[in-house]
All heavy atoms as TSV, in Angstrom:
chain	resi	resn	atom	element	x	y	z
A	1	MET	N	N	-18.249	-8.600	-1.009
A	1	MET	CA	C	-18.028	-7.166	-0.776
A	1	MET	C	C	-18.119	-6.538	-2.194
A	1	MET	O	O	-17.630	-7.051	-3.146
A	1	MET	CB	C	-16.691	-7.004	-0.104
A	1	MET	CG	C	-16.279	-5.546	-0.072
A	1	MET	SD	S	-14.640	-5.260	0.587
A	1	MET	CE	C	-14.830	-5.716	2.284
A	2	ARG	N	N	-18.772	-5.370	-2.164
A	2	ARG	CA	C	-18.808	-4.580	-3.328
A	2	ARG	C	C	-17.656	-3.598	-3.413
A	2	ARG	O	O	-17.077	-3.212	-2.430
A	2	ARG	CB	C	-20.163	-3.806	-3.495
A	2	ARG	CG	C	-21.365	-4.715	-3.600
A	2	ARG	CD	C	-22.679	-3.918	-3.531
A	2	ARG	NE	N	-23.782	-4.764	-3.665
A	2	ARG	CZ	C	-24.487	-4.822	-4.776
A	2	ARG	NH1	N	-24.153	-4.112	-5.864
A	2	ARG	NH2	N	-25.533	-5.635	-4.844
A	3	ILE	N	N	-17.406	-3.106	-4.650
A	3	ILE	CA	C	-16.358	-2.134	-4.809
A	3	ILE	C	C	-16.609	-0.880	-3.971
A	3	ILE	O	O	-15.710	-0.267	-3.360
A	3	ILE	CB	C	-16.162	-1.748	-6.258
A	3	ILE	CG1	C	-15.654	-2.940	-7.061
A	3	ILE	CG2	C	-15.189	-0.591	-6.351
A	3	ILE	CD1	C	-15.605	-2.767	-8.555
A	4	THR	N	N	-17.877	-0.527	-3.807
A	4	THR	CA	C	-18.221	0.735	-3.043
A	4	THR	C	C	-17.830	0.518	-1.554
A	4	THR	O	O	-17.450	1.461	-0.915
A	4	THR	CB	C	-19.751	1.092	-3.203
A	4	THR	OG1	O	-20.529	-0.088	-2.884
A	4	THR	CG2	C	-20.044	1.571	-4.603
A	5	GLU	N	N	-18.056	-0.738	-1.087
A	5	GLU	CA	C	-17.695	-1.003	0.277
A	5	GLU	C	C	-16.246	-1.021	0.529
A	5	GLU	O	O	-15.672	-0.501	1.550
A	5	GLU	CB	C	-18.317	-2.364	0.794
A	5	GLU	CG	C	-17.946	-2.725	2.141
A	5	GLU	CD	C	-18.443	-1.748	3.267
A	5	GLU	OE1	O	-19.253	-0.922	2.996
A	5	GLU	OE2	O	-17.914	-1.843	4.355
A	6	LEU	N	N	-15.484	-1.532	-0.483
A	6	LEU	CA	C	-13.992	-1.534	-0.410
A	6	LEU	C	C	-13.538	-0.008	-0.345
A	6	LEU	O	O	-12.746	0.323	0.521
A	6	LEU	CB	C	-13.396	-2.171	-1.619
A	6	LEU	CG	C	-11.878	-1.974	-1.845
A	6	LEU	CD1	C	-11.126	-2.684	-0.653
A	6	LEU	CD2	C	-11.505	-2.611	-3.176
A	7	ARG	N	N	-14.100	0.773	-1.206
A	7	ARG	CA	C	-13.738	2.191	-1.263
A	7	ARG	C	C	-14.082	2.887	0.005
A	7	ARG	O	O	-13.332	3.732	0.551
A	7	ARG	CB	C	-14.394	2.907	-2.412
A	7	ARG	CG	C	-13.996	2.342	-3.817
A	7	ARG	CD	C	-12.746	2.983	-4.260
A	7	ARG	NE	N	-12.536	2.541	-5.650
A	7	ARG	CZ	C	-11.231	2.390	-6.095
A	7	ARG	NH1	N	-10.229	2.608	-5.374
A	7	ARG	NH2	N	-11.095	2.001	-7.393
A	8	ARG	N	N	-15.234	2.561	0.599
A	8	ARG	CA	C	-15.707	3.175	1.843
A	8	ARG	C	C	-14.701	2.860	3.018
A	8	ARG	O	O	-14.368	3.744	3.721
A	8	ARG	CB	C	-17.095	2.713	2.257
A	8	ARG	CG	C	-17.690	3.377	3.474
A	8	ARG	CD	C	-18.841	2.669	4.087
A	8	ARG	NE	N	-18.491	1.381	4.652
A	8	ARG	CZ	C	-17.907	1.291	5.855
A	8	ARG	NH1	N	-17.523	2.330	6.558
A	8	ARG	NH2	N	-17.616	0.061	6.353
A	9	ARG	N	N	-14.272	1.646	3.068
A	9	ARG	CA	C	-13.293	1.184	4.069
A	9	ARG	C	C	-11.937	1.856	3.853
A	9	ARG	O	O	-11.278	2.246	4.867
A	9	ARG	CB	C	-13.174	-0.296	4.125
A	9	ARG	CG	C	-14.461	-0.979	4.611
A	9	ARG	CD	C	-14.266	-2.471	4.617
A	9	ARG	NE	N	-15.495	-3.164	4.911
A	9	ARG	CZ	C	-15.554	-4.460	5.314
A	9	ARG	NH1	N	-14.472	-5.129	5.433
A	9	ARG	NH2	N	-16.706	-5.007	5.541
A	10	LEU	N	N	-11.542	1.976	2.666
A	10	LEU	CA	C	-10.277	2.620	2.388
A	10	LEU	C	C	-10.289	4.105	2.828
A	10	LEU	O	O	-9.409	4.567	3.515
A	10	LEU	CB	C	-9.903	2.564	0.950
A	10	LEU	CG	C	-9.526	1.151	0.347
A	10	LEU	CD1	C	-9.523	1.166	-1.155
A	10	LEU	CD2	C	-8.188	0.696	0.976
A	11	ILE	N	N	-11.414	4.778	2.564
A	11	ILE	CA	C	-11.552	6.132	2.951
A	11	ILE	C	C	-11.631	6.256	4.492
A	11	ILE	O	O	-11.028	7.141	5.058
A	11	ILE	CB	C	-12.775	6.790	2.300
A	11	ILE	CG1	C	-12.506	7.046	0.829
A	11	ILE	CG2	C	-13.224	8.138	2.940
A	11	ILE	CD1	C	-13.767	7.365	-0.047
A	12	ALA	N	N	-12.323	5.320	5.075
A	12	ALA	CA	C	-12.468	5.321	6.561
A	12	ALA	C	C	-11.090	5.206	7.236
A	12	ALA	O	O	-10.823	5.775	8.295
A	12	ALA	CB	C	-13.418	4.238	7.086
A	13	HIS	N	N	-10.237	4.385	6.677
A	13	HIS	CA	C	-8.929	4.188	7.286
A	13	HIS	C	C	-7.939	5.195	6.822
A	13	HIS	O	O	-7.207	5.878	7.686
A	13	HIS	CB	C	-8.328	2.806	6.998
A	13	HIS	CG	C	-7.055	2.643	7.558
A	13	HIS	ND1	N	-6.862	2.464	8.971
A	13	HIS	CD2	C	-5.800	2.538	7.063
A	13	HIS	CE1	C	-5.549	2.326	9.241
A	13	HIS	NE2	N	-4.888	2.388	8.054
A	14	PHE	N	N	-7.817	5.499	5.555
A	14	PHE	CA	C	-6.788	6.394	5.018
A	14	PHE	C	C	-7.168	7.790	4.862
A	14	PHE	O	O	-6.264	8.683	4.653
A	14	PHE	CB	C	-6.261	5.810	3.671
A	14	PHE	CG	C	-5.616	4.502	3.715
A	14	PHE	CD1	C	-6.221	3.362	3.261
A	14	PHE	CD2	C	-4.295	4.343	4.245
A	14	PHE	CE1	C	-5.631	2.102	3.376
A	14	PHE	CE2	C	-3.661	3.177	4.307
A	14	PHE	CZ	C	-4.313	2.016	3.906
A	15	GLY	N	N	-8.490	8.081	4.882
A	15	GLY	CA	C	-8.941	9.484	4.685
A	15	GLY	C	C	-9.274	9.726	3.211
A	15	GLY	O	O	-8.811	9.053	2.372
A	16	GLU	N	N	-10.149	10.752	3.060
A	16	GLU	CA	C	-10.613	11.108	1.716
A	16	GLU	C	C	-9.448	11.538	0.784
A	16	GLU	O	O	-9.608	11.268	-0.472
A	16	GLU	CB	C	-11.695	12.119	1.745
A	16	GLU	CG	C	-13.005	11.636	2.140
A	16	GLU	CD	C	-14.134	12.630	2.074
A	16	GLU	OE1	O	-14.066	13.392	0.996
A	16	GLU	OE2	O	-14.925	12.758	2.910
A	17	ASN	N	N	-8.445	12.159	1.245
A	17	ASN	CA	C	-7.392	12.640	0.409
A	17	ASN	C	C	-6.382	11.552	0.068
A	17	ASN	O	O	-5.868	11.527	-1.016
A	17	ASN	CB	C	-6.719	13.869	1.056
A	17	ASN	CG	C	-7.587	15.068	1.214
A	17	ASN	OD1	O	-8.414	15.285	0.317
A	17	ASN	ND2	N	-7.435	15.797	2.261
A	18	TRP	N	N	-6.075	10.691	1.025
A	18	TRP	CA	C	-5.058	9.631	0.777
A	18	TRP	C	C	-5.515	8.383	0.132
A	18	TRP	O	O	-4.839	7.744	-0.648
A	18	TRP	CB	C	-4.392	9.398	2.148
A	18	TRP	CG	C	-3.303	8.288	2.050
A	18	TRP	CD1	C	-3.397	7.076	2.753
A	18	TRP	CD2	C	-2.149	8.254	1.318
A	18	TRP	NE1	N	-2.250	6.336	2.526
A	18	TRP	CE2	C	-1.428	7.077	1.574
A	18	TRP	CE3	C	-1.509	9.132	0.464
A	18	TRP	CZ2	C	-0.304	6.682	0.978
A	18	TRP	CZ3	C	-0.261	8.781	-0.161
A	18	TRP	CH2	C	0.333	7.580	0.190
A	19	ALA	N	N	-6.746	8.027	0.364
A	19	ALA	CA	C	-7.333	6.698	-0.101
A	19	ALA	C	C	-7.235	6.618	-1.677
A	19	ALA	O	O	-6.806	5.548	-2.146
A	19	ALA	CB	C	-8.757	6.478	0.382
A	20	PRO	N	N	-7.611	7.606	-2.489
A	20	PRO	CA	C	-7.496	7.465	-3.881
A	20	PRO	C	C	-6.073	7.295	-4.366
A	20	PRO	O	O	-5.777	6.508	-5.236
A	20	PRO	CB	C	-8.100	8.798	-4.401
A	20	PRO	CG	C	-9.015	9.227	-3.357
A	20	PRO	CD	C	-8.292	8.840	-2.037
A	21	SER	N	N	-5.187	8.025	-3.746
A	21	SER	CA	C	-3.740	7.832	-4.111
A	21	SER	C	C	-3.241	6.495	-3.767
A	21	SER	O	O	-2.472	5.866	-4.484
A	21	SER	CB	C	-2.923	8.917	-3.442
A	21	SER	OG	O	-1.582	8.776	-3.797
A	22	TYR	N	N	-3.614	6.048	-2.530
A	22	TYR	CA	C	-3.255	4.736	-2.110
A	22	TYR	C	C	-3.659	3.644	-3.069
A	22	TYR	O	O	-3.008	2.736	-3.465
A	22	TYR	CB	C	-3.766	4.407	-0.707
A	22	TYR	CG	C	-3.324	3.112	-0.124
A	22	TYR	CD1	C	-2.095	2.983	0.543
A	22	TYR	CD2	C	-4.114	1.961	-0.206
A	22	TYR	CE1	C	-1.695	1.743	1.128
A	22	TYR	CE2	C	-3.750	0.751	0.361
A	22	TYR	CZ	C	-2.557	0.666	1.004
A	22	TYR	OH	O	-2.115	-0.535	1.552
A	23	SER	N	N	-4.920	3.777	-3.550
A	23	SER	CA	C	-5.505	2.857	-4.472
A	23	SER	C	C	-4.825	2.843	-5.835
A	23	SER	O	O	-4.689	1.822	-6.523
A	23	SER	CB	C	-7.004	3.109	-4.664
A	23	SER	OG	O	-7.693	2.906	-3.501
A	24	LYS	N	N	-4.432	3.970	-6.294
A	24	LYS	CA	C	-3.925	4.195	-7.608
A	24	LYS	C	C	-2.403	3.953	-7.658
A	24	LYS	O	O	-1.866	3.384	-8.681
A	24	LYS	CB	C	-4.233	5.537	-8.120
A	24	LYS	CG	C	-3.797	5.885	-9.534
A	24	LYS	CD	C	-4.169	7.237	-9.972
A	24	LYS	CE	C	-3.084	8.174	-9.365
A	24	LYS	NZ	N	-2.951	9.437	-10.024
A	25	ASP	N	N	-1.660	4.365	-6.653
A	25	ASP	CA	C	-0.173	4.460	-6.771
A	25	ASP	C	C	0.560	3.451	-5.921
A	25	ASP	O	O	1.700	3.178	-6.157
A	25	ASP	CB	C	0.247	5.864	-6.315
A	25	ASP	CG	C	-0.314	6.937	-7.193
A	25	ASP	OD1	O	-0.485	6.773	-8.419
A	25	ASP	OD2	O	-0.657	8.013	-6.627
A	26	PHE	N	N	-0.031	2.855	-4.896
A	26	PHE	CA	C	0.685	1.977	-3.950
A	26	PHE	C	C	0.613	0.595	-4.437
A	26	PHE	O	O	-0.460	-0.050	-4.495
A	26	PHE	CB	C	0.116	2.169	-2.537
A	26	PHE	CG	C	1.043	1.821	-1.483
A	26	PHE	CD1	C	2.029	2.750	-0.996
A	26	PHE	CD2	C	1.021	0.550	-0.965
A	26	PHE	CE1	C	2.903	2.370	-0.011
A	26	PHE	CE2	C	1.953	0.140	0.009
A	26	PHE	CZ	C	2.849	1.095	0.459
A	27	VAL	N	N	1.762	0.026	-4.760
A	27	VAL	CA	C	1.873	-1.400	-5.158
A	27	VAL	C	C	1.953	-2.335	-3.937
A	27	VAL	O	O	2.767	-2.112	-3.094
A	27	VAL	CB	C	3.076	-1.562	-6.045
A	27	VAL	CG1	C	3.308	-3.135	-6.367
A	27	VAL	CG2	C	2.935	-0.783	-7.345
A	28	LEU	N	N	1.071	-3.326	-3.927
A	28	LEU	CA	C	0.982	-4.273	-2.801
A	28	LEU	C	C	1.562	-5.568	-3.267
A	28	LEU	O	O	1.039	-6.207	-4.219
A	28	LEU	CB	C	-0.450	-4.414	-2.302
A	28	LEU	CG	C	-1.166	-3.144	-1.746
A	28	LEU	CD1	C	-2.556	-3.464	-1.443
A	28	LEU	CD2	C	-0.435	-2.742	-0.513
A	29	ALA	N	N	2.540	-6.020	-2.497
A	29	ALA	CA	C	3.081	-7.379	-2.727
A	29	ALA	C	C	1.942	-8.413	-2.503
A	29	ALA	O	O	1.893	-9.470	-3.240
A	29	ALA	CB	C	4.231	-7.671	-1.802
A	30	GLU	N	N	1.093	-8.133	-1.616
A	30	GLU	CA	C	-0.027	-9.032	-1.257
A	30	GLU	C	C	-0.984	-9.178	-2.448
A	30	GLU	O	O	-1.819	-10.126	-2.440
A	30	GLU	CB	C	-0.816	-8.547	-0.051
A	30	GLU	CG	C	0.052	-8.518	1.221
A	30	GLU	CD	C	0.979	-7.293	1.406
A	30	GLU	OE1	O	1.036	-6.544	0.521
A	30	GLU	OE2	O	1.599	-7.253	2.419
A	31	LEU	N	N	-0.876	-8.256	-3.438
A	31	LEU	CA	C	-1.742	-8.351	-4.658
A	31	LEU	C	C	-0.929	-8.765	-5.837
A	31	LEU	O	O	-1.250	-8.529	-7.001
A	31	LEU	CB	C	-2.437	-7.061	-4.921
A	31	LEU	CG	C	-3.573	-6.627	-3.951
A	31	LEU	CD1	C	-4.041	-5.249	-4.262
A	31	LEU	CD2	C	-4.683	-7.628	-3.984
A	32	GLY	N	N	0.201	-9.387	-5.586
A	32	GLY	CA	C	1.125	-9.825	-6.668
A	32	GLY	C	C	1.729	-8.677	-7.386
A	32	GLY	O	O	2.028	-8.776	-8.652
A	33	GLY	N	N	1.998	-7.602	-6.636
A	33	GLY	CA	C	2.669	-6.436	-7.338
A	33	GLY	C	C	1.749	-5.507	-8.081
A	33	GLY	O	O	2.187	-4.764	-8.875
A	34	LEU	N	N	0.478	-5.593	-7.763
A	34	LEU	CA	C	-0.505	-4.699	-8.384
A	34	LEU	C	C	-0.916	-3.663	-7.391
A	34	LEU	O	O	-0.820	-3.823	-6.170
A	34	LEU	CB	C	-1.717	-5.515	-8.772
A	34	LEU	CG	C	-1.555	-6.561	-9.816
A	34	LEU	CD1	C	-2.834	-7.341	-9.964
A	34	LEU	CD2	C	-1.106	-6.033	-11.142
A	35	THR	N	N	-1.457	-2.577	-7.964
A	35	THR	CA	C	-2.111	-1.593	-7.105
A	35	THR	C	C	-3.612	-2.091	-6.922
A	35	THR	O	O	-4.098	-2.984	-7.593
A	35	THR	CB	C	-2.209	-0.168	-7.766
A	35	THR	OG1	O	-3.003	-0.251	-8.931
A	35	THR	CG2	C	-0.790	0.276	-8.090
A	36	ILE	N	N	-4.320	-1.409	-6.032
A	36	ILE	CA	C	-5.756	-1.777	-5.849
A	36	ILE	C	C	-6.529	-1.519	-7.094
A	36	ILE	O	O	-7.285	-2.424	-7.537
A	36	ILE	CB	C	-6.317	-1.005	-4.675
A	36	ILE	CG1	C	-5.754	-1.469	-3.389
A	36	ILE	CG2	C	-7.839	-1.077	-4.640
A	36	ILE	CD1	C	-6.061	-0.606	-2.154
A	37	ASP	N	N	-6.300	-0.427	-7.763
A	37	ASP	CA	C	-7.031	-0.082	-9.017
A	37	ASP	C	C	-6.736	-1.099	-10.063
A	37	ASP	O	O	-7.612	-1.528	-10.862
A	37	ASP	CB	C	-6.741	1.339	-9.456
A	37	ASP	CG	C	-7.384	2.432	-8.544
A	37	ASP	OD1	O	-8.171	2.046	-7.729
A	37	ASP	OD2	O	-7.003	3.579	-8.723
A	38	GLN	N	N	-5.405	-1.512	-10.220
A	38	GLN	CA	C	-5.114	-2.453	-11.187
A	38	GLN	C	C	-5.760	-3.852	-10.941
A	38	GLN	O	O	-6.282	-4.486	-11.806
A	38	GLN	CB	C	-3.549	-2.696	-11.263
A	38	GLN	CG	C	-2.803	-1.530	-11.855
A	38	GLN	CD	C	-1.323	-1.630	-11.624
A	38	GLN	OE1	O	-0.857	-2.207	-10.689
A	38	GLN	NE2	N	-0.524	-1.048	-12.581
A	39	ALA	N	N	-5.760	-4.182	-9.615
A	39	ALA	CA	C	-6.356	-5.503	-9.246
A	39	ALA	C	C	-7.898	-5.445	-9.573
A	39	ALA	O	O	-8.368	-6.491	-10.110
A	39	ALA	CB	C	-6.133	-5.774	-7.778
A	40	LEU	N	N	-8.564	-4.366	-9.286
A	40	LEU	CA	C	-9.918	-4.244	-9.630
A	40	LEU	C	C	-10.249	-4.315	-11.155
A	40	LEU	O	O	-11.092	-5.067	-11.608
A	40	LEU	CB	C	-10.560	-2.956	-9.040
A	40	LEU	CG	C	-10.740	-2.858	-7.554
A	40	LEU	CD1	C	-11.064	-1.359	-7.209
A	40	LEU	CD2	C	-11.874	-3.794	-7.157
A	41	ALA	N	N	-9.356	-3.717	-11.923
A	41	ALA	CA	C	-9.494	-3.705	-13.357
A	41	ALA	C	C	-9.247	-5.103	-13.952
A	41	ALA	O	O	-9.853	-5.469	-14.969
A	41	ALA	CB	C	-8.508	-2.728	-14.027
A	42	MET	N	N	-8.459	-5.939	-13.171
A	42	MET	CA	C	-8.240	-7.329	-13.648
A	42	MET	C	C	-9.308	-8.276	-13.154
A	42	MET	O	O	-9.156	-9.474	-13.397
A	42	MET	CB	C	-6.874	-7.768	-13.222
A	42	MET	CG	C	-5.725	-7.008	-13.894
A	42	MET	SD	S	-4.071	-7.508	-13.346
A	42	MET	CE	C	-4.093	-9.166	-14.014
A	43	GLY	N	N	-10.189	-7.757	-12.391
A	43	GLY	CA	C	-11.344	-8.595	-11.965
A	43	GLY	C	C	-11.140	-9.281	-10.622
A	43	GLY	O	O	-11.865	-10.235	-10.264
A	44	VAL	N	N	-10.110	-8.920	-9.897
A	44	VAL	CA	C	-9.913	-9.422	-8.540
A	44	VAL	C	C	-11.077	-9.039	-7.642
A	44	VAL	O	O	-11.516	-7.876	-7.704
A	44	VAL	CB	C	-8.589	-8.988	-7.933
A	44	VAL	CG1	C	-8.362	-9.549	-6.473
A	44	VAL	CG2	C	-7.334	-9.352	-8.800
A	45	GLU	N	N	-11.596	-9.942	-6.866
A	45	GLU	CA	C	-12.738	-9.647	-6.002
A	45	GLU	C	C	-12.354	-8.624	-5.007
A	45	GLU	O	O	-11.319	-8.665	-4.350
A	45	GLU	CB	C	-13.223	-10.936	-5.318
A	45	GLU	CG	C	-13.862	-11.929	-6.238
A	45	GLU	CD	C	-15.105	-11.459	-6.775
A	45	GLU	OE1	O	-15.909	-10.762	-6.110
A	45	GLU	OE2	O	-15.428	-11.746	-7.961
A	46	PRO	N	N	-13.199	-7.674	-4.725
A	46	PRO	CA	C	-12.983	-6.609	-3.715
A	46	PRO	C	C	-12.670	-7.185	-2.356
A	46	PRO	O	O	-11.779	-6.658	-1.618
A	46	PRO	CB	C	-14.252	-5.780	-3.669
A	46	PRO	CG	C	-14.799	-5.963	-5.075
A	46	PRO	CD	C	-14.431	-7.383	-5.422
A	47	ALA	N	N	-13.256	-8.258	-1.932
A	47	ALA	CA	C	-13.019	-8.853	-0.595
A	47	ALA	C	C	-11.625	-9.401	-0.566
A	47	ALA	O	O	-10.921	-9.293	0.464
A	47	ALA	CB	C	-14.008	-10.052	-0.317
A	48	ASP	N	N	-11.086	-9.940	-1.688
A	48	ASP	CA	C	-9.702	-10.427	-1.675
A	48	ASP	C	C	-8.773	-9.315	-1.607
A	48	ASP	O	O	-7.728	-9.382	-0.900
A	48	ASP	CB	C	-9.468	-11.228	-2.939
A	48	ASP	CG	C	-10.278	-12.543	-2.964
A	48	ASP	OD1	O	-10.662	-13.112	-1.879
A	48	ASP	OD2	O	-10.533	-13.034	-4.122
A	49	ILE	N	N	-9.103	-8.201	-2.266
A	49	ILE	CA	C	-8.225	-6.958	-2.214
A	49	ILE	C	C	-8.217	-6.499	-0.792
A	49	ILE	O	O	-7.195	-6.074	-0.217
A	49	ILE	CB	C	-8.717	-5.919	-3.232
A	49	ILE	CG1	C	-8.609	-6.416	-4.636
A	49	ILE	CG2	C	-8.061	-4.594	-3.026
A	49	ILE	CD1	C	-9.261	-5.518	-5.698
A	50	TRP	N	N	-9.368	-6.423	-0.116
A	50	TRP	CA	C	-9.411	-5.911	1.272
A	50	TRP	C	C	-8.622	-6.770	2.194
A	50	TRP	O	O	-7.869	-6.334	2.994
A	50	TRP	CB	C	-10.931	-5.831	1.700
A	50	TRP	CG	C	-11.018	-5.208	3.122
A	50	TRP	CD1	C	-11.440	-5.795	4.255
A	50	TRP	CD2	C	-10.592	-3.878	3.506
A	50	TRP	NE1	N	-11.351	-4.993	5.324
A	50	TRP	CE2	C	-10.812	-3.755	4.840
A	50	TRP	CE3	C	-10.047	-2.826	2.833
A	50	TRP	CZ2	C	-10.467	-2.597	5.631
A	50	TRP	CZ3	C	-9.740	-1.607	3.564
A	50	TRP	CH2	C	-9.966	-1.581	4.902
A	51	ARG	N	N	-8.641	-8.072	1.954
A	51	ARG	CA	C	-7.818	-8.944	2.826
A	51	ARG	C	C	-6.322	-8.677	2.604
A	51	ARG	O	O	-5.575	-8.728	3.561
A	51	ARG	CB	C	-8.179	-10.404	2.514
A	51	ARG	CG	C	-9.495	-10.886	3.216
A	51	ARG	CD	C	-9.676	-12.374	3.085
A	51	ARG	NE	N	-10.058	-12.828	1.766
A	51	ARG	CZ	C	-11.274	-12.848	1.285
A	51	ARG	NH1	N	-12.259	-12.428	2.059
A	51	ARG	NH2	N	-11.500	-13.301	0.130
A	52	ALA	N	N	-5.993	-8.318	1.388
A	52	ALA	CA	C	-4.572	-8.030	1.086
A	52	ALA	C	C	-4.221	-6.681	1.809
A	52	ALA	O	O	-3.105	-6.569	2.319
A	52	ALA	CB	C	-4.302	-7.902	-0.409
A	53	VAL	N	N	-5.080	-5.704	1.744
A	53	VAL	CA	C	-4.883	-4.433	2.478
A	53	VAL	C	C	-4.687	-4.702	3.905
A	53	VAL	O	O	-3.827	-4.081	4.578
A	53	VAL	CB	C	-6.087	-3.459	2.114
A	53	VAL	CG1	C	-5.956	-2.173	2.982
A	53	VAL	CG2	C	-6.065	-3.111	0.689
A	54	LEU	N	N	-5.635	-5.543	4.537
A	54	LEU	CA	C	-5.421	-5.848	5.934
A	54	LEU	C	C	-4.147	-6.475	6.262
A	54	LEU	O	O	-3.573	-6.170	7.286
A	54	LEU	CB	C	-6.586	-6.776	6.384
A	54	LEU	CG	C	-7.998	-6.103	6.396
A	54	LEU	CD1	C	-8.988	-7.246	6.681
A	54	LEU	CD2	C	-8.039	-5.015	7.404
A	55	ARG	N	N	-3.681	-7.396	5.413
A	55	ARG	CA	C	-2.369	-8.056	5.734
A	55	ARG	C	C	-1.208	-7.015	5.655
A	55	ARG	O	O	-0.287	-7.095	6.379
A	55	ARG	CB	C	-2.134	-9.211	4.663
A	55	ARG	CG	C	-2.882	-10.462	4.971
A	55	ARG	CD	C	-2.411	-11.647	4.147
A	55	ARG	NE	N	-2.454	-11.363	2.696
A	55	ARG	CZ	C	-3.487	-11.573	1.919
A	55	ARG	NH1	N	-4.628	-11.912	2.404
A	55	ARG	NH2	N	-3.382	-11.296	0.613
A	56	HIS	N	N	-1.366	-6.070	4.740
A	56	HIS	CA	C	-0.316	-5.086	4.562
A	56	HIS	C	C	-0.430	-3.975	5.625
A	56	HIS	O	O	0.606	-3.261	5.896
A	56	HIS	CB	C	-0.376	-4.410	3.182
A	56	HIS	CG	C	0.722	-3.516	2.796
A	56	HIS	ND1	N	1.948	-4.069	2.437
A	56	HIS	CD2	C	0.855	-2.197	2.887
A	56	HIS	CE1	C	2.776	-3.029	2.151
A	56	HIS	NE2	N	2.154	-1.921	2.511
A	57	ASN	N	N	-1.550	-3.712	6.206
A	57	ASN	CA	C	-1.774	-2.690	7.180
A	57	ASN	C	C	-2.468	-3.233	8.439
A	57	ASN	O	O	-3.624	-3.094	8.659
A	57	ASN	CB	C	-2.759	-1.561	6.546
A	57	ASN	CG	C	-2.127	-0.937	5.411
A	57	ASN	OD1	O	-1.280	-0.043	5.543
A	57	ASN	ND2	N	-2.494	-1.387	4.227
A	58	PRO	N	N	-1.704	-3.886	9.276
A	58	PRO	CA	C	-2.292	-4.598	10.443
A	58	PRO	C	C	-2.836	-3.617	11.437
A	58	PRO	O	O	-3.537	-4.093	12.341
A	58	PRO	CB	C	-1.062	-5.450	11.064
A	58	PRO	CG	C	0.127	-4.763	10.506
A	58	PRO	CD	C	-0.199	-4.139	9.131
A	59	ASP	N	N	-2.644	-2.371	11.277
A	59	ASP	CA	C	-3.088	-1.351	12.220
A	59	ASP	C	C	-4.533	-0.926	11.898
A	59	ASP	O	O	-5.076	-0.115	12.635
A	59	ASP	CB	C	-2.151	-0.158	12.273
A	59	ASP	CG	C	-2.131	0.541	10.954
A	59	ASP	OD1	O	-2.133	-0.114	9.896
A	59	ASP	OD2	O	-1.943	1.778	10.912
A	60	ILE	N	N	-5.134	-1.449	10.911
A	60	ILE	CA	C	-6.515	-1.091	10.540
A	60	ILE	C	C	-7.377	-1.528	11.714
A	60	ILE	O	O	-7.304	-2.603	12.203
A	60	ILE	CB	C	-6.943	-1.698	9.220
A	60	ILE	CG1	C	-6.190	-1.047	8.081
A	60	ILE	CG2	C	-8.444	-1.531	8.999
A	60	ILE	CD1	C	-6.433	-1.640	6.744
A	61	SER	N	N	-8.341	-0.642	12.093
A	61	SER	CA	C	-9.155	-0.917	13.251
A	61	SER	C	C	-10.122	-2.127	13.070
A	61	SER	O	O	-10.423	-2.498	11.967
A	61	SER	CB	C	-10.055	0.344	13.531
A	61	SER	OG	O	-11.003	0.521	12.514
A	62	SER	N	N	-10.358	-2.695	14.224
A	62	SER	CA	C	-11.226	-3.945	14.179
A	62	SER	C	C	-12.649	-3.572	13.575
A	62	SER	O	O	-13.256	-4.525	13.102
A	62	SER	CB	C	-11.326	-4.520	15.579
A	62	SER	OG	O	-11.891	-3.548	16.493
A	63	GLU	N	N	-13.093	-2.376	13.745
A	63	GLU	CA	C	-14.404	-2.081	13.166
A	63	GLU	C	C	-14.414	-2.194	11.616
A	63	GLU	O	O	-15.510	-2.398	11.007
A	63	GLU	CB	C	-14.831	-0.632	13.514
A	63	GLU	CG	C	-15.047	-0.382	15.004
A	63	GLU	CD	C	-13.706	-0.051	15.792
A	63	GLU	OE1	O	-12.843	0.620	15.145
A	63	GLU	OE2	O	-13.592	-0.480	16.924
A	64	LEU	N	N	-13.297	-2.052	10.978
A	64	LEU	CA	C	-13.186	-2.091	9.517
A	64	LEU	C	C	-12.825	-3.472	9.028
A	64	LEU	O	O	-12.902	-3.748	7.827
A	64	LEU	CB	C	-12.185	-1.022	9.009
A	64	LEU	CG	C	-12.511	0.377	9.190
A	64	LEU	CD1	C	-11.411	1.322	8.790
A	64	LEU	CD2	C	-13.895	0.789	8.527
A	65	ARG	N	N	-12.482	-4.345	9.905
A	65	ARG	CA	C	-12.017	-5.639	9.436
A	65	ARG	C	C	-13.120	-6.520	9.019
A	65	ARG	O	O	-14.130	-6.706	8.984
A	65	ARG	CB	C	-11.260	-6.384	10.621
A	65	ARG	CG	C	-9.938	-5.708	10.847
A	65	ARG	CD	C	-9.114	-6.384	11.821
A	65	ARG	NE	N	-7.812	-5.765	11.864
A	65	ARG	CZ	C	-6.798	-6.214	11.106
A	65	ARG	NH1	N	-6.962	-7.210	10.374
A	65	ARG	NH2	N	-5.646	-5.526	11.171
């Protein structure tokens, strides 16, 4: 998965206004206490980040999984 696909999925689920804030400000235990943006900056694969988002948000639609 590319970063652009990760961002597209985040926007599809959280919306254009909330997705950037979620990526920048929301610390995920599933990412070892990092935000999405921090994990990307550290070189974590976008697919691994997306799996962490899915674990944290089980309500994400099956179309985005």
